[in-house]
C-alpha positions as CSV (number, residue, x, y, z in Angstrom):
1,M,-14.2,-3.1,-5.3
2,T,-11.9,-3.2,-8.3
3,T,-8.6,-1.5,-8.6
4,D,-10.5,1.5,-10.5
5,S,-13.0,1.6,-7.7
6,L,-10.2,1.9,-5.0
7,D,-8.6,4.6,-7.1
8,A,-11.9,6.4,-7.2
9,Y,-12.4,6.0,-3.5
10,F,-8.8,7.4,-3.0
11,A,-9.4,10.3,-5.3
12,Q,-12.7,11.3,-3.8
13,H,-11.4,11.2,-0.3
14,Q,-8.1,12.7,-1.0
15,Q,-9.8,15.7,-2.5
16,R,-12.1,15.9,0.6
17,L,-9.1,15.8,2.8
18,E,-7.1,18.2,0.7
19,C,-9.8,20.8,1.0
20,F,-10.2,20.4,4.7
21,L,-6.4,20.5,5.3
22,K,-6.0,23.7,3.3
23,D,-8.8,25.3,5.2
24,A,-7.5,24.3,8.6
25,I,-4.0,25.5,7.8
26,D,-5.3,28.9,6.4
27,L,-7.8,29.3,9.2
28,H,-5.3,28.7,12.0
29,S,-2.6,30.8,10.4
30,K,-4.8,33.9,10.1
31,T,-3.1,35.8,13.0
32,I,0.4,35.8,11.3
33,V,-0.7,35.7,7.7
34,K,-0.1,39.3,7.0
35,Q,3.4,39.3,8.6
36,A,5.8,39.1,5.8
37,A,8.4,37.4,8.1
38,A,6.2,34.4,8.5
39,K,5.7,33.8,4.8
40,P,8.4,31.2,4.4
41,L,6.9,29.3,7.3
42,L,3.4,29.4,5.8
43,D,4.7,28.5,2.3
44,S,6.5,25.5,3.9
45,L,3.3,24.3,5.5
46,H,1.5,24.2,2.2
47,Y,4.5,22.8,0.5
48,S,4.9,20.0,2.8
49,C,1.2,19.1,3.6
50,L,-0.8,19.8,0.4
51,D,-0.9,18.2,-3.0
52,G,1.4,15.1,-2.2
53,G,1.4,11.8,-0.8
54,K,-0.8,8.6,-0.7
55,R,-2.6,9.8,2.4
56,I,-3.0,6.1,3.3
57,R,-3.2,6.9,7.1
58,A,-6.1,9.4,6.6
59,M,-7.7,7.0,4.2
60,L,-7.7,4.3,6.9
61,V,-9.6,6.8,9.2
62,Y,-12.4,7.2,6.5
63,M,-12.3,3.4,5.8
64,A,-12.6,2.3,9.3
65,A,-15.4,4.7,10.0
66,Q,-17.2,3.5,7.0
67,A,-16.9,-0.1,8.0
68,C,-18.3,0.6,11.5
69,Q,-20.8,3.3,10.3
70,S,-23.8,3.9,12.4
71,S,-26.7,6.3,12.1
72,N,-25.1,9.0,14.5
73,T,-21.7,9.0,12.7
74,D,-20.4,12.6,12.5
75,S,-18.8,13.4,9.2
76,E,-17.1,16.5,10.4
77,M,-15.5,14.5,13.4
78,I,-14.2,11.9,10.7
79,D,-12.7,14.7,8.7
80,C,-10.9,16.1,11.8
81,A,-9.7,12.7,12.7
82,A,-8.3,12.1,9.3
83,A,-6.7,15.5,9.0
84,A,-5.1,15.2,12.4
85,V,-3.5,11.8,11.5
86,E,-2.3,13.3,8.2
87,L,-0.8,16.4,9.9
88,I,1.1,14.1,12.3
89,H,2.4,12.1,9.5
90,C,3.5,15.1,7.4
91,Y,5.2,16.7,10.5
92,S,7.1,13.4,11.0
93,L,8.3,13.3,7.5
94,I,9.7,16.9,7.6
95,H,11.7,16.1,10.8
96,D,12.7,12.6,9.5
97,D,14.3,14.2,6.5
98,L,16.5,16.7,8.5
99,P,20.3,16.4,8.4
100,A,20.4,15.3,12.0
101,M,18.1,12.4,11.4
102,D,17.8,10.5,8.1
103,D,19.3,13.4,6.0
104,D,17.2,12.9,2.9
105,E,17.1,15.6,0.3
106,L,14.0,14.2,-1.7
107,R,10.5,13.7,-0.5
108,R,7.4,12.8,-2.6
109,G,9.4,13.5,-5.6
110,K,10.5,17.0,-4.9
111,P,13.1,18.6,-2.6
112,S,12.5,17.9,1.1
113,C,11.2,20.7,3.3
114,H,14.6,21.8,4.8
115,I,16.1,21.9,1.2
116,A,13.4,24.2,-0.1
117,F,12.9,26.4,3.0
118,G,15.9,25.9,5.2
119,E,16.4,23.9,8.3
120,A,15.0,26.4,10.8
121,N,11.7,26.8,8.9
122,A,11.5,23.0,8.4
123,I,11.7,22.4,12.2
124,L,9.1,25.0,12.7
125,A,6.9,23.7,10.0
126,G,6.9,20.2,11.6
127,D,6.2,21.9,15.1
128,A,3.2,23.8,13.7
129,L,1.6,20.8,11.9
130,Q,2.0,18.6,15.0
131,T,0.3,21.1,17.2
132,L,-2.4,21.9,14.6
133,A,-3.3,18.2,14.6
134,F,-4.3,18.3,18.2
135,T,-6.0,21.7,18.0
136,L,-8.2,20.3,15.3
137,L,-9.3,17.5,17.6
138,T,-10.1,19.8,20.4
139,Q,-12.5,21.7,18.3
140,A,-14.0,18.6,16.3
141,G,-17.5,17.7,15.8
142,N,-20.8,18.8,17.6
143,G,-19.3,19.1,21.2
144,E,-19.0,15.4,22.0
145,A,-16.3,16.0,24.7
146,E,-15.8,12.2,25.6
147,L,-15.1,11.3,21.9
148,R,-12.8,14.2,21.5
149,L,-10.7,13.1,24.5
150,T,-10.6,9.6,23.2
151,L,-9.3,10.8,19.7
152,L,-6.8,13.0,21.5
153,A,-5.5,10.0,23.6
154,Q,-5.4,7.7,20.7
155,L,-3.3,10.1,18.5
156,A,-1.0,11.3,21.2
157,E,-0.1,7.9,22.4
158,A,0.7,6.7,18.9
159,A,2.6,9.9,18.1
160,G,4.8,9.9,21.2
161,I,7.6,8.1,22.9
162,N,5.5,4.8,23.2
163,G,4.8,5.1,19.4
164,M,6.3,6.9,16.4
165,V,8.9,9.0,18.2
166,G,10.2,6.2,20.2
167,G,10.4,4.0,17.1
168,Q,12.3,6.6,15.2
169,A,14.7,7.2,18.2
170,I,15.4,3.3,18.1
171,D,15.8,3.5,14.4
172,L,18.5,6.2,14.6
173,A,20.2,4.4,17.5
174,V,20.7,1.0,15.7
175,T,21.6,2.3,12.2
176,G,24.5,0.2,11.0
177,Q,23.9,-2.4,13.7
178,S,22.5,-6.0,13.2
179,L,18.9,-6.5,14.4
180,S,17.0,-9.8,14.9
181,Y,13.7,-10.2,13.1
182,S,11.7,-9.6,16.3
183,E,13.8,-6.6,17.2
184,L,13.0,-5.1,13.7
185,I,9.2,-5.9,14.1
186,T,9.3,-4.0,17.5
187,M,10.9,-1.0,16.0
188,H,8.5,-0.8,13.0
189,Q,5.4,-1.4,15.3
190,L,6.3,1.7,17.0
191,K,7.7,3.8,14.2
192,T,5.2,3.0,11.5
193,G,2.5,0.7,12.9
194,A,1.4,2.9,15.9
195,L,0.2,5.7,13.7
196,I,-1.7,3.2,11.4
197,E,-3.2,1.6,14.4
198,A,-4.4,4.9,15.7
199,A,-5.8,5.9,12.2
200,V,-8.2,2.8,12.3
201,A,-8.9,3.2,15.9
202,M,-9.9,6.7,15.5
203,G,-12.1,6.0,12.5
204,A,-13.7,3.3,14.6
205,S,-14.2,5.6,17.5
206,C,-16.0,8.3,15.3
207,S,-18.6,5.6,14.3
208,G,-19.1,4.1,17.7
209,A,-17.6,0.8,16.9
210,T,-18.2,-2.3,19.1
211,V,-15.6,-4.0,21.1
212,N,-15.5,-6.9,18.4
213,Q,-15.2,-4.4,15.8
214,Q,-12.3,-2.5,17.5
215,Q,-10.3,-5.7,18.1
216,A,-10.8,-6.8,14.4
217,L,-9.5,-3.5,13.2
218,L,-6.7,-3.5,15.6
219,D,-5.6,-6.9,14.2
220,Y,-6.1,-5.6,10.7
221,A,-4.0,-2.6,11.3
222,Q,-1.1,-4.5,13.0
223,A,-0.9,-6.9,10.0
224,I,-1.0,-4.1,7.3
225,G,1.4,-1.9,9.4
226,L,4.1,-4.4,9.1
227,A,3.2,-5.3,5.5
228,F,3.5,-1.7,4.5
229,Q,6.9,-1.5,6.1
230,I,8.1,-4.6,4.4
231,Q,6.8,-3.3,1.1
232,D,8.8,0.0,1.7
233,D,11.9,-2.1,2.3
234,I,11.4,-4.0,-0.9
235,L,10.8,-0.9,-3.0
236,D,14.0,0.5,-1.7
237,I,15.7,-2.3,-3.5
238,E,13.3,-2.6,-6.6
239,G,11.5,0.6,-6.8
240,E,12.4,3.6,-9.1
241,S,13.3,6.9,-7.4
242,I,10.8,8.7,-9.5
243,D,7.9,6.4,-8.2
244,I,8.9,6.1,-4.6
245,G,9.7,9.7,-4.2
246,K,13.1,9.4,-2.6
247,P,16.5,8.1,-3.6
248,Q,16.4,4.3,-4.5
249,G,18.6,2.5,-2.1
250,A,18.7,5.1,0.4
251,D,18.1,2.7,3.3
252,I,20.9,0.4,2.0
253,A,23.1,3.4,1.7
254,A,22.4,4.5,5.3
255,K,23.0,0.9,6.5
256,K,19.5,0.7,8.0
257,A,18.1,-2.8,9.1
258,T,15.5,-3.9,6.5
259,Y,13.3,-7.0,6.2
260,P,15.0,-8.0,2.9
261,A,18.5,-7.8,4.6
262,I,17.3,-10.1,7.5
263,L,15.0,-12.4,5.5
264,G,16.0,-12.2,2.0
265,L,14.2,-10.6,-0.7
266,E,11.9,-13.4,-1.7
267,A,11.1,-14.4,1.9
268,A,10.2,-10.7,2.6
269,K,7.9,-10.8,-0.3
270,A,6.3,-13.9,1.1
271,E,6.0,-12.4,4.5
272,A,4.2,-9.3,3.2
273,Q,1.7,-11.8,1.5
274,A,1.2,-13.6,4.6
275,L,0.5,-10.4,6.5
276,C,-2.0,-9.3,3.9
277,D,-3.8,-12.7,4.2
278,S,-3.9,-12.3,8.0
279,A,-5.3,-8.6,7.6
280,L,-8.1,-9.8,5.3
281,A,-9.1,-12.7,7.7
282,S,-9.4,-10.2,10.5
283,L,-12.2,-8.4,8.5
284,S,-14.6,-11.4,8.5
285,V,-16.8,-9.7,11.2
286,F,-17.6,-6.8,8.6
287,D,-19.8,-6.7,5.7
288,H,-19.3,-5.0,2.3
289,K,-18.7,-1.6,4.0
290,A,-15.2,-2.9,4.8
291,T,-14.5,-3.4,1.0
292,P,-12.1,-0.5,0.8
293,L,-10.1,-2.0,3.8
294,R,-9.8,-5.2,2.1
295,D,-8.7,-3.8,-1.2
296,L,-6.4,-1.4,0.6
297,A,-4.7,-4.6,2.1
298,H,-3.9,-5.8,-1.4
299,F,-2.7,-2.5,-2.6
300,I,-0.2,-2.2,0.2
301,I,1.8,-5.1,-0.9
302,K,1.3,-4.6,-4.7
303,R,2.1,-0.8,-4.8
304,S,5.1,0.5,-6.6
305,H,5.3,3.8,-4.7
């Protein structure tokens, strides 16, 4: 798959996801949609969740499902899983940007949710997106209760205190402090890596992956999860605000621990490449259906946003 092919894959599946997300938000907001007082909240959901972002976590659901695809793969279940992961990610970004947390005024190249709609609506928007993610999974597919429970457990564990929330808590607690390389890895395995791992695990579950396939995808996800964070840290130094969608140098200004700060910029780039190579090696058990996963690994460390 060429870069153009990966772009086409992204465009096709992003459009598919966008339509699914819009329908899900609108359908599950129908009870209050006629209440004028709720309009700012509904507007904030569309603003924060639709028409923006790379959707990498959702793409990983689609890609992992494709890599393990079998004759009984349920496309609606995959859509629900991809949407649920994206909803959790969007909620986390809204809350991360709040003044009490990272205090960022720019997200995806536009004002953060709390800047556009106020802090209270931003908190509620995050809450609404989070709960909608789990609502979708309870209703997903053609009634496969065991698979629904598996997907719910995978996402809940990754999003909670032993995953994304726990990682964010550590990040806030250690801002301005010196961390060792191993401590930084642990923090980002929770804050960023857990949801990436859940995305591939959920995609694999939707396609009935074998034990060997599940382990290979876990190894892949762990490698690209760290590579993704390292590249984010590099872009905080080298990226342009208009490309990365947030102020350049924001992490440095906030005195956050970063990979370039610990390893040095060139060593951080080399580590990202090594992780990319490791991710590619883990996919040796798959055939051409895993090509999008392979190309995504390259994209993650070459991206400018």
